[in-house]
BALOBA-1460 file (C-alpha; in Angstrom, 3 decimals):
// residues 358
<rec num="1" residu="m" x="128.706" y="68.735" z="106.583"/>
<rec num="2" residu="a" x="125.990" y="71.306" z="107.346"/>
<rec num="3" residu="e" x="124.036" y="73.284" z="104.639"/>
<rec num="4" residu="t" x="126.048" y="76.453" z="104.398"/>
<rec num="5" residu="r" x="123.440" y="78.330" z="101.937"/>
<rec num="6" residu="g" x="125.798" y="80.707" z="100.142"/>
<rec num="7" residu="l" x="128.388" y="81.095" z="102.906"/>
<rec num="8" residu="a" x="131.342" y="79.728" z="101.391"/>
<rec num="9" residu="g" x="134.171" y="81.145" z="103.746"/>
<rec num="10" residu="p" x="136.458" y="82.048" z="104.876"/>
<rec num="11" residu="v" x="134.697" y="83.264" z="107.978"/>
<rec num="12" residu="e" x="136.994" y="85.583" z="110.256"/>
<rec num="13" residu="i" x="136.142" y="85.787" z="113.989"/>
<rec num="14" residu="v" x="137.278" y="88.873" z="115.637"/>
<rec num="15" residu="g" x="137.258" y="88.127" z="119.482"/>
<rec num="16" residu="t" x="137.714" y="84.562" z="120.604"/>
<rec num="17" residu="g" x="135.768" y="84.443" z="123.759"/>
<rec num="18" residu="l" x="132.798" y="82.190" z="124.522"/>
<rec num="19" residu="i" x="130.488" y="83.524" z="121.584"/>
<rec num="20" residu="g" x="133.268" y="84.035" z="118.982"/>
<rec num="21" residu="t" x="134.968" y="80.651" z="119.562"/>
<rec num="22" residu="s" x="131.374" y="78.903" z="119.666"/>
<rec num="23" residu="i" x="130.694" y="80.539" z="116.269"/>
<rec num="24" residu="a" x="133.940" y="79.449" z="114.969"/>
<rec num="25" residu="l" x="133.436" y="75.834" z="116.185"/>
<rec num="26" residu="a" x="130.030" y="75.764" z="114.486"/>
<rec num="27" residu="c" x="131.481" y="77.048" z="111.218"/>
<rec num="28" residu="r" x="134.198" y="74.392" z="111.344"/>
<rec num="29" residu="r" x="131.407" y="71.822" z="111.946"/>
<rec num="30" residu="a" x="129.974" y="72.901" z="108.688"/>
<rec num="31" residu="g" x="133.424" y="72.561" z="106.891"/>
<rec num="32" residu="l" x="134.115" y="76.179" z="106.443"/>
<rec num="33" residu="d" x="137.671" y="77.669" z="106.680"/>
<rec num="34" residu="v" x="137.665" y="79.930" z="109.865"/>
<rec num="35" residu="l" x="140.234" y="82.639" z="110.648"/>
<rec num="36" residu="l" x="140.785" y="83.844" z="114.178"/>
<rec num="37" residu="t" x="141.781" y="87.175" z="115.361"/>
<rec num="38" residu="d" x="142.109" y="88.543" z="118.916"/>
<rec num="39" residu="t" x="144.066" y="91.191" z="120.925"/>
<rec num="40" residu="t" x="145.070" y="88.247" z="123.406"/>
<rec num="41" residu="p" x="147.233" y="85.764" z="121.633"/>
<rec num="42" residu="d" x="146.599" y="83.125" z="124.194"/>
<rec num="43" residu="h" x="142.980" y="83.158" z="123.358"/>
<rec num="44" residu="v" x="143.593" y="82.509" z="119.669"/>
<rec num="45" residu="r" x="146.173" y="79.624" z="120.674"/>
<rec num="46" residu="t" x="143.400" y="78.235" z="122.877"/>
<rec num="47" residu="a" x="140.813" y="78.561" z="120.380"/>
<rec num="48" residu="t" x="142.889" y="76.977" z="117.679"/>
<rec num="49" residu="g" x="143.814" y="74.123" z="119.922"/>
<rec num="50" residu="l" x="139.979" y="73.439" z="120.295"/>
<rec num="51" residu="g" x="139.748" y="73.051" z="116.515"/>
<rec num="52" residu="a" x="137.999" y="76.387" z="116.088"/>
<rec num="53" residu="g" x="140.154" y="77.426" z="113.112"/>
<rec num="54" residu="r" x="143.496" y="79.063" z="112.463"/>
<rec num="55" residu="a" x="145.125" y="82.368" z="112.987"/>
<rec num="56" residu="r" x="144.523" y="84.885" z="110.171"/>
<rec num="57" residu="t" x="147.164" y="85.759" z="107.834"/>
<rec num="58" residu="t" x="147.763" y="88.901" z="105.678"/>
<rec num="59" residu="q" x="146.929" y="86.963" z="102.514"/>
<rec num="60" residu="d" x="143.504" y="85.714" z="103.790"/>
<rec num="61" residu="v" x="140.349" y="87.613" z="102.317"/>
<rec num="62" residu="p" x="137.392" y="86.522" z="104.344"/>
<rec num="63" residu="q" x="133.855" y="86.514" z="102.858"/>
<rec num="64" residu="l" x="132.511" y="87.393" z="106.298"/>
<rec num="65" residu="v" x="133.908" y="89.073" z="109.313"/>
<rec num="66" residu="v" x="132.085" y="88.272" z="112.733"/>
<rec num="67" residu="v" x="132.963" y="90.861" z="115.371"/>
<rec num="68" residu="a" x="132.617" y="89.463" z="118.782"/>
<rec num="69" residu="v" x="134.377" y="91.849" z="121.194"/>
<rec num="70" residu="p" x="133.089" y="93.517" z="124.490"/>
<rec num="71" residu="p" x="130.115" y="95.791" z="123.998"/>
<rec num="72" residu="d" x="132.205" y="98.965" z="124.704"/>
<rec num="73" residu="a" x="134.572" y="98.223" z="121.645"/>
<rec num="74" residu="l" x="131.975" y="97.311" z="119.169"/>
<rec num="75" residu="g" x="131.603" y="100.430" z="117.404"/>
<rec num="76" residu="a" x="135.180" y="101.201" z="116.985"/>
<rec num="77" residu="v" x="136.220" y="97.675" z="115.918"/>
<rec num="78" residu="i" x="133.400" y="97.418" z="113.433"/>
<rec num="79" residu="g" x="134.657" y="100.608" z="111.786"/>
<rec num="80" residu="e" x="138.350" y="99.359" z="111.799"/>
<rec num="81" residu="v" x="137.220" y="96.126" z="110.065"/>
<rec num="82" residu="l" x="135.252" y="97.948" z="107.390"/>
<rec num="83" residu="d" x="138.087" y="100.221" z="106.710"/>
<rec num="84" residu="a" x="140.253" y="97.154" z="106.158"/>
<rec num="85" residu="a" x="137.975" y="94.587" z="104.487"/>
<rec num="86" residu="g" x="137.893" y="93.907" z="100.821"/>
<rec num="87" residu="p" x="135.018" y="95.393" z="98.684"/>
<rec num="88" residu="e" x="133.109" y="92.056" z="98.781"/>
<rec num="89" residu="t" x="133.462" y="91.384" z="102.518"/>
<rec num="90" residu="v" x="130.356" y="91.323" z="104.656"/>
<rec num="91" residu="v" x="130.705" y="92.285" z="108.426"/>
<rec num="92" residu="t" x="128.518" y="91.347" z="111.313"/>
<rec num="93" residu="d" x="128.809" y="91.821" z="114.979"/>
<rec num="94" residu="v" x="127.029" y="89.626" z="117.718"/>
<rec num="95" residu="g" x="126.838" y="91.985" z="120.306"/>
<rec num="96" residu="s" x="123.704" y="92.425" z="122.584"/>
<rec num="97" residu="v" x="122.854" y="95.940" z="121.628"/>
<rec num="98" residu="k" x="122.250" y="97.046" z="117.986"/>
<rec num="99" residu="a" x="121.329" y="100.659" z="117.782"/>
<rec num="100" residu="g" x="124.750" y="101.805" z="119.110"/>
<rec num="101" residu="p" x="127.020" y="99.966" z="116.632"/>
<rec num="102" residu="l" x="124.831" y="100.925" z="113.775"/>
<rec num="103" residu="a" x="124.974" y="104.760" z="114.758"/>
<rec num="104" residu="a" x="128.965" y="104.216" z="115.049"/>
<rec num="105" residu="v" x="129.243" y="103.264" z="111.505"/>
<rec num="106" residu="a" x="126.454" y="105.385" z="109.932"/>
<rec num="107" residu="g" x="127.906" y="107.105" z="106.814"/>
<rec num="108" residu="h" x="130.889" y="104.841" z="106.586"/>
<rec num="109" residu="p" x="131.583" y="104.142" z="102.815"/>
<rec num="110" residu="a" x="131.326" y="100.553" z="103.282"/>
<rec num="111" residu="a" x="128.238" y="100.687" z="105.702"/>
<rec num="112" residu="s" x="126.123" y="98.642" z="102.990"/>
<rec num="113" residu="r" x="128.363" y="95.750" z="103.811"/>
<rec num="114" residu="y" x="127.561" y="95.924" z="107.643"/>
<rec num="115" residu="v" x="124.527" y="93.818" z="109.056"/>
<rec num="116" residu="g" x="124.080" y="93.577" z="112.837"/>
<rec num="117" residu="s" x="123.106" y="90.349" z="114.537"/>
<rec num="118" residu="h" x="122.692" y="88.828" z="117.931"/>
<rec num="119" residu="p" x="122.558" y="85.104" z="118.726"/>
<rec num="120" residu="m" x="120.285" y="84.747" z="121.712"/>
<rec num="121" residu="a" x="122.426" y="82.008" z="123.539"/>
<rec num="122" residu="g" x="125.051" y="81.965" z="126.059"/>
<rec num="123" residu="t" x="126.084" y="80.847" z="129.548"/>
<rec num="124" residu="e" x="127.235" y="82.557" z="132.789"/>
<rec num="125" residu="h" x="130.722" y="81.259" z="131.809"/>
<rec num="126" residu="s" x="133.273" y="83.112" z="129.668"/>
<rec num="127" residu="g" x="136.340" y="82.436" z="127.572"/>
<rec num="128" residu="p" x="137.108" y="80.148" z="124.798"/>
<rec num="129" residu="l" x="137.346" y="76.971" z="126.919"/>
<rec num="130" residu="a" x="133.626" y="77.500" z="127.758"/>
<rec num="131" residu="a" x="132.708" y="77.541" z="123.909"/>
<rec num="132" residu="n" x="131.054" y="74.632" z="121.980"/>
<rec num="133" residu="a" x="129.673" y="74.133" z="118.591"/>
<rec num="134" residu="e" x="125.905" y="73.511" z="119.818"/>
<rec num="135" residu="l" x="125.523" y="76.563" z="121.791"/>
<rec num="136" residu="f" x="123.163" y="78.009" z="119.131"/>
<rec num="137" residu="d" x="121.335" y="75.052" z="117.857"/>
<rec num="138" residu="g" x="117.556" y="75.851" z="117.880"/>
<rec num="139" residu="r" x="118.162" y="79.298" z="119.420"/>
<rec num="140" residu="p" x="116.931" y="82.646" z="117.931"/>
<rec num="141" residu="w" x="119.320" y="84.775" z="116.165"/>
<rec num="142" residu="a" x="118.377" y="88.278" z="115.602"/>
<rec num="143" residu="i" x="119.242" y="89.821" z="112.196"/>
<rec num="144" residu="t" x="119.078" y="93.424" z="112.409"/>
<rec num="145" residu="p" x="120.022" y="95.213" z="109.024"/>
<rec num="146" residu="g" x="120.182" y="98.863" z="109.166"/>
<rec num="147" residu="p" x="118.648" y="101.238" z="106.222"/>
<rec num="148" residu="e" x="121.900" y="101.108" z="104.278"/>
<rec num="149" residu="a" x="122.489" y="97.238" z="104.390"/>
<rec num="150" residu="a" x="122.621" y="95.660" z="101.116"/>
<rec num="151" residu="p" x="120.308" y="92.540" z="100.592"/>
<rec num="152" residu="d" x="123.070" y="90.290" z="99.768"/>
<rec num="153" residu="a" x="124.879" y="91.290" z="102.867"/>
<rec num="154" residu="t" x="121.774" y="90.286" z="104.864"/>
<rec num="155" residu="r" x="121.640" y="86.919" z="103.278"/>
<rec num="156" residu="v" x="125.138" y="86.137" z="104.218"/>
<rec num="157" residu="v" x="124.301" y="87.046" z="107.801"/>
<rec num="158" residu="e" x="121.271" y="84.890" z="107.721"/>
<rec num="159" residu="a" x="123.335" y="81.806" z="106.386"/>
<rec num="160" residu="l" x="125.827" y="82.212" z="109.199"/>
<rec num="161" residu="a" x="122.890" y="81.936" z="111.649"/>
<rec num="162" residu="g" x="121.698" y="78.754" z="109.771"/>
<rec num="163" residu="v" x="125.185" y="77.269" z="109.797"/>
<rec num="164" residu="c" x="125.364" y="77.701" z="113.480"/>
<rec num="165" residu="g" x="121.861" y="75.815" z="113.679"/>
<rec num="166" residu="a" x="120.090" y="79.034" z="114.826"/>
<rec num="167" residu="v" x="116.693" y="80.307" z="113.849"/>
<rec num="168" residu="p" x="116.992" y="83.719" z="112.101"/>
<rec num="169" residu="v" x="114.564" y="86.374" z="113.575"/>
<rec num="170" residu="h" x="114.291" y="89.841" z="111.609"/>
<rec num="171" residu="l" x="114.091" y="92.959" z="113.754"/>
<rec num="172" residu="s" x="115.197" y="96.624" z="113.300"/>
<rec num="173" residu="p" x="117.969" y="97.498" z="115.452"/>
<rec num="174" residu="f" x="115.728" y="99.663" z="117.710"/>
<rec num="175" residu="e" x="113.095" y="96.983" z="118.174"/>
<rec num="176" residu="h" x="115.782" y="94.340" z="118.892"/>
<rec num="177" residu="d" x="117.120" y="96.733" z="121.763"/>
<rec num="178" residu="r" x="113.648" y="97.135" z="123.251"/>
<rec num="179" residu="a" x="113.226" y="93.311" z="122.909"/>
<rec num="180" residu="v" x="116.307" y="92.394" z="124.649"/>
<rec num="181" residu="a" x="115.698" y="95.019" z="127.407"/>
<rec num="182" residu="r" x="112.460" y="93.187" z="128.195"/>
<rec num="183" residu="t" x="113.736" y="89.526" z="128.021"/>
<rec num="184" residu="s" x="117.233" y="89.642" z="128.923"/>
<rec num="185" residu="h" x="118.753" y="92.991" z="130.389"/>
<rec num="186" residu="v" x="116.006" y="93.776" z="132.940"/>
<rec num="187" residu="p" x="115.642" y="90.254" z="134.069"/>
<rec num="188" residu="h" x="119.516" y="90.048" z="134.618"/>
<rec num="189" residu="l" x="119.238" y="93.435" z="136.877"/>
<rec num="190" residu="m" x="116.463" y="91.919" z="138.817"/>
<rec num="191" residu="a" x="118.239" y="88.628" z="139.382"/>
<rec num="192" residu="s" x="121.187" y="90.692" z="140.517"/>
<rec num="193" residu="l" x="119.096" y="92.648" z="142.905"/>
<rec num="194" residu="v" x="117.512" y="89.496" z="144.421"/>
<rec num="195" residu="a" x="121.063" y="87.751" z="144.696"/>
<rec num="196" residu="g" x="122.388" y="90.746" z="146.458"/>
<rec num="197" residu="t" x="120.034" y="90.126" z="149.464"/>
<rec num="198" residu="l" x="121.888" y="86.794" z="150.010"/>
<rec num="199" residu="a" x="125.220" y="88.409" z="150.190"/>
<rec num="200" residu="g" x="126.372" y="88.486" z="153.851"/>
<rec num="201" residu="a" x="123.205" y="86.480" z="154.849"/>
<rec num="202" residu="s" x="123.625" y="84.096" z="157.819"/>
<rec num="203" residu="a" x="124.451" y="80.430" z="157.270"/>
<rec num="204" residu="e" x="121.269" y="79.391" z="158.847"/>
<rec num="205" residu="h" x="119.251" y="81.493" z="156.334"/>
<rec num="206" residu="l" x="121.192" y="80.301" z="153.340"/>
<rec num="207" residu="a" x="120.671" y="76.514" z="154.563"/>
<rec num="208" residu="l" x="117.052" y="76.907" z="153.640"/>
<rec num="209" residu="s" x="117.935" y="77.735" z="149.765"/>
<rec num="210" residu="g" x="116.048" y="75.757" z="147.350"/>
<rec num="211" residu="t" x="115.424" y="75.709" z="143.507"/>
<rec num="212" residu="g" x="113.309" y="78.654" z="143.668"/>
<rec num="213" residu="v" x="116.152" y="81.059" z="144.679"/>
<rec num="214" residu="r" x="118.524" y="79.332" z="142.335"/>
<rec num="215" residu="d" x="116.229" y="79.684" z="139.502"/>
<rec num="216" residu="v" x="115.668" y="83.430" z="140.120"/>
<rec num="217" residu="t" x="119.428" y="84.294" z="140.771"/>
<rec num="218" residu="r" x="121.170" y="81.946" z="138.294"/>
<rec num="219" residu="v" x="122.113" y="84.573" z="135.643"/>
<rec num="220" residu="a" x="123.411" y="86.958" z="138.240"/>
<rec num="221" residu="g" x="126.570" y="84.764" z="138.242"/>
<rec num="222" residu="g" x="127.608" y="86.492" z="134.986"/>
<rec num="223" residu="d" x="130.602" y="88.778" z="134.707"/>
<rec num="224" residu="p" x="129.621" y="92.161" z="136.226"/>
<rec num="225" residu="r" x="132.021" y="94.169" z="133.793"/>
<rec num="226" residu="l" x="130.449" y="92.657" z="130.712"/>
<rec num="227" residu="y" x="126.856" y="93.019" z="131.942"/>
<rec num="228" residu="s" x="127.369" y="96.638" z="132.814"/>
<rec num="229" residu="q" x="128.572" y="97.320" z="129.375"/>
<rec num="230" residu="i" x="125.516" y="95.440" z="127.812"/>
<rec num="231" residu="i" x="123.023" y="97.114" z="129.967"/>
<rec num="232" residu="g" x="124.682" y="100.433" z="129.967"/>
<rec num="233" residu="g" x="124.777" y="100.306" z="126.073"/>
<rec num="234" residu="n" x="120.850" y="99.872" z="126.108"/>
<rec num="235" residu="a" x="120.260" y="102.610" z="128.774"/>
<rec num="236" residu="t" x="117.156" y="104.058" z="127.219"/>
<rec num="237" residu="a" x="115.084" y="100.992" z="126.582"/>
<rec num="238" residu="v" x="116.257" y="99.430" z="130.355"/>
<rec num="239" residu="a" x="115.574" y="102.551" z="132.004"/>
<rec num="240" residu="a" x="111.948" y="102.750" z="130.646"/>
<rec num="241" residu="l" x="111.054" y="99.023" z="131.797"/>
<rec num="242" residu="l" x="112.899" y="99.706" z="135.134"/>
<rec num="243" residu="a" x="110.478" y="102.495" z="135.708"/>
<rec num="244" residu="e" x="107.487" y="100.098" z="135.008"/>
<rec num="245" residu="v" x="109.108" y="97.637" z="137.516"/>
<rec num="246" residu="r" x="109.477" y="100.413" z="140.118"/>
<rec num="247" residu="d" x="105.880" y="101.331" z="139.932"/>
<rec num="248" residu="r" x="104.782" y="97.681" z="140.597"/>
<rec num="249" residu="l" x="107.502" y="97.434" z="143.243"/>
<rec num="250" residu="d" x="105.974" y="100.425" z="144.996"/>
<rec num="251" residu="l" x="102.366" y="98.699" z="144.617"/>
<rec num="252" residu="a" x="103.976" y="95.545" z="146.275"/>
<rec num="253" residu="l" x="105.311" y="97.353" z="149.096"/>
<rec num="254" residu="e" x="102.083" y="99.053" z="149.827"/>
<rec num="255" residu="a" x="100.210" y="95.790" z="149.641"/>
<rec num="256" residu="v" x="102.505" y="93.684" z="151.735"/>
<rec num="257" residu="a" x="102.874" y="96.522" z="154.426"/>
<rec num="258" residu="g" x="99.126" y="97.340" z="154.411"/>
<rec num="259" residu="g" x="98.090" y="93.718" z="154.526"/>
<rec num="260" residu="d" x="96.193" y="94.167" z="151.235"/>
<rec num="261" residu="r" x="95.768" y="90.526" z="150.108"/>
<rec num="262" residu="v" x="93.709" y="91.402" z="147.194"/>
<rec num="263" residu="g" x="96.332" y="93.825" z="145.851"/>
<rec num="264" residu="l" x="99.128" y="91.329" z="146.518"/>
<rec num="265" residu="e" x="97.064" y="88.577" z="144.644"/>
<rec num="266" residu="s" x="96.616" y="90.874" z="141.686"/>
<rec num="267" residu="l" x="100.194" y="91.656" z="141.363"/>
<rec num="268" residu="l" x="101.217" y="87.888" z="141.739"/>
<rec num="269" residu="a" x="98.565" y="87.120" z="139.053"/>
<rec num="270" residu="y" x="100.012" y="89.554" z="136.668"/>
<rec num="271" residu="g" x="103.366" y="87.962" z="137.035"/>
<rec num="272" residu="q" x="101.766" y="84.583" z="136.410"/>
<rec num="273" residu="a" x="100.457" y="85.858" z="133.197"/>
<rec num="274" residu="g" x="103.830" y="86.907" z="132.220"/>
<rec num="275" residu="t" x="105.390" y="83.529" z="132.726"/>
<rec num="276" residu="r" x="102.494" y="82.132" z="130.566"/>
<rec num="277" residu="a" x="103.423" y="84.551" z="127.652"/>
<rec num="278" residu="i" x="106.853" y="83.161" z="127.268"/>
<rec num="279" residu="p" x="106.836" y="81.037" z="124.322"/>
<rec num="280" residu="g" x="107.022" y="77.217" z="124.577"/>
<rec num="281" residu="k" x="109.385" y="74.607" z="122.745"/>
<rec num="282" residu="h" x="110.100" y="75.479" z="119.286"/>
<rec num="283" residu="g" x="108.183" y="78.862" z="119.734"/>
<rec num="284" residu="a" x="104.950" y="77.232" z="120.126"/>
<rec num="285" residu="a" x="102.355" y="78.285" z="122.468"/>
<rec num="286" residu="p" x="103.388" y="77.341" z="126.084"/>
<rec num="287" residu="q" x="101.496" y="74.146" z="127.457"/>
<rec num="288" residu="p" x="100.422" y="73.674" z="131.232"/>
<rec num="289" residu="m" x="102.818" y="71.536" z="133.066"/>
<rec num="290" residu="e" x="102.880" y="69.405" z="135.950"/>
<rec num="291" residu="a" x="105.953" y="68.479" z="138.029"/>
<rec num="292" residu="v" x="106.730" y="64.833" z="139.171"/>
<rec num="293" residu="r" x="109.207" y="64.985" z="141.923"/>
<rec num="294" residu="v" x="111.440" y="61.986" z="142.504"/>
<rec num="295" residu="a" x="113.879" y="61.269" z="145.260"/>
<rec num="296" residu="l" x="117.311" y="60.610" z="143.876"/>
<rec num="297" residu="p" x="120.272" y="59.118" z="145.849"/>
<rec num="298" residu="d" x="123.628" y="60.987" z="145.359"/>
<rec num="299" residu="q" x="125.319" y="57.937" z="143.770"/>
<rec num="300" residu="p" x="126.921" y="57.310" z="140.240"/>
<rec num="301" residu="g" x="124.456" y="56.286" z="137.658"/>
<rec num="302" residu="g" x="121.462" y="57.165" z="139.572"/>
<rec num="303" residu="l" x="120.437" y="60.049" z="137.266"/>
<rec num="304" residu="a" x="121.156" y="57.984" z="134.093"/>
<rec num="305" residu="r" x="118.982" y="55.100" z="135.369"/>
<rec num="306" residu="l" x="116.125" y="57.762" z="136.399"/>
<rec num="307" residu="f" x="116.111" y="59.079" z="132.866"/>
<rec num="308" residu="a" x="116.105" y="55.589" z="131.290"/>
<rec num="309" residu="d" x="113.108" y="54.468" z="133.446"/>
<rec num="310" residu="a" x="111.281" y="57.840" z="132.608"/>
<rec num="311" residu="g" x="111.878" y="57.071" z="129.004"/>
<rec num="312" residu="d" x="110.672" y="53.762" z="129.138"/>
<rec num="313" residu="s" x="107.286" y="55.065" z="130.653"/>
<rec num="314" residu="g" x="106.490" y="56.676" z="127.191"/>
<rec num="315" residu="v" x="105.949" y="60.078" z="128.759"/>
<rec num="316" residu="n" x="107.970" y="62.857" z="127.402"/>
<rec num="317" residu="i" x="110.122" y="64.841" z="129.783"/>
<rec num="318" residu="e" x="109.558" y="68.552" z="129.051"/>
<rec num="319" residu="d" x="112.143" y="70.001" z="131.564"/>
<rec num="320" residu="v" x="114.221" y="68.837" z="134.443"/>
<rec num="321" residu="r" x="115.435" y="70.517" z="137.652"/>
<rec num="322" residu="i" x="117.582" y="69.105" z="140.409"/>
<rec num="323" residu="d" x="117.628" y="70.307" z="144.093"/>
<rec num="324" residu="h" x="119.903" y="68.912" z="146.783"/>
<rec num="325" residu="d" x="119.006" y="68.130" z="150.212"/>
<rec num="326" residu="p" x="121.844" y="69.823" z="152.474"/>
<rec num="327" residu="g" x="121.132" y="67.412" z="155.411"/>
<rec num="328" residu="r" x="120.989" y="64.050" z="153.505"/>
<rec num="329" residu="p" x="122.873" y="62.383" z="150.636"/>
<rec num="330" residu="v" x="119.971" y="62.661" z="148.308"/>
<rec num="331" residu="g" x="118.496" y="65.141" z="145.739"/>
<rec num="332" residu="l" x="115.188" y="65.871" z="144.521"/>
<rec num="333" residu="v" x="114.689" y="65.758" z="140.906"/>
<rec num="334" residu="e" x="111.636" y="67.618" z="139.287"/>
<rec num="335" residu="l" x="110.524" y="66.177" z="135.926"/>
<rec num="336" residu="d" x="107.994" y="68.500" z="134.090"/>
<rec num="337" residu="v" x="105.479" y="66.713" z="131.833"/>
<rec num="338" residu="v" x="102.608" y="68.077" z="129.849"/>
<rec num="339" residu="e" x="99.456" y="68.477" z="132.400"/>
<rec num="340" residu="g" x="97.405" y="65.152" z="132.464"/>
<rec num="341" residu="r" x="100.593" y="62.868" z="132.151"/>
<rec num="342" residu="a" x="101.924" y="63.265" z="135.770"/>
<rec num="343" residu="e" x="100.224" y="60.362" z="137.286"/>
<rec num="344" residu="e" x="101.090" y="58.011" z="134.463"/>
<rec num="345" residu="l" x="104.859" y="58.913" z="134.934"/>
<rec num="346" residu="r" x="104.618" y="58.711" z="138.760"/>
<rec num="347" residu="a" x="103.090" y="55.161" z="138.351"/>
<rec num="348" residu="a" x="105.892" y="53.846" z="136.043"/>
<rec num="349" residu="l" x="108.531" y="55.142" z="138.232"/>
<rec num="350" residu="e" x="107.017" y="53.908" z="141.477"/>
<rec num="351" residu="s" x="106.694" y="50.372" z="139.858"/>
<rec num="352" residu="r" x="110.450" y="50.367" z="139.355"/>
<rec num="353" residu="g" x="111.108" y="51.343" z="143.015"/>
<rec num="354" residu="w" x="111.490" y="55.133" z="142.653"/>
<rec num="355" residu="v" x="110.115" y="57.211" z="145.613"/>
<rec num="356" residu="t" x="108.032" y="60.103" z="144.272"/>
<rec num="357" residu="h" x="106.435" y="63.189" z="146.018"/>
<rec num="358" residu="r" x="103.440" y="65.174" z="145.189"/>
């Protein structure tokens, strides 16, 4: 049983979609009693069937209520939960924007029992069937108490993050919204704009798709209704960053159209510096990486054998990407290793019959 650090339960989850059900599963993993509430009864039945908890009854008094509803409904639902909650019940939400919900409950008699939070994890999938208890393991979980929040309420929400395997990160609601605009909301918009250039493209053009375009556009597969609420709820911070991107896009247009290689290289170098600013594993400074490219026949067991042989080499694999050759039954696996270890891994794999590419 996981250490619950003062979170004894019951924990009520209001909204049994991907995030809510994943939190419920993590709490059940820790042995906590979990109560499930949703306006869609089928979602509760599905989450219950997954072992995420049980439907709440009128006799239940939760220690913590986690509001995991769509962004447009957050403020109203948090207010309703505070109205109905017992005097000791703590309320948090897991929405992607924090200033708006805080403003919605400002002045509420029970505002001291509300502490906003935001787990930085998810997928492009939705619904309880996409949930899993490990979704938050090792991921940042923003804790964003407002000025009225009681310290003991904040500690309960910190305990929830710990129970879910996440790493608590303390921010003010306003700093949080600026941060996610930069690290999530604007990147999502940019991915969608790039992906939009592929819609309606000819089959001949799309046949040249590789890992690059897939990497850039992956998050664009998320639900447009949900992300329009998320981004719209953080309009001020997102608009400010979009203005910066627009300025750089204008410079890129001028450089490309005018044949300005120096200006173009400067813009690309600035982007490269941004990729290097992203923290590495476990929040450490990023390390220079090299990719070892390995041809992988599209056959059962091939990937497992490759990983086993790579493991036997003694070289740690930092990241993995897989691309498929549309013309042949073979894939190309890129194994990222710390700079300076690539040749060692290549030699080990080639000695076992693998074909590698530089």
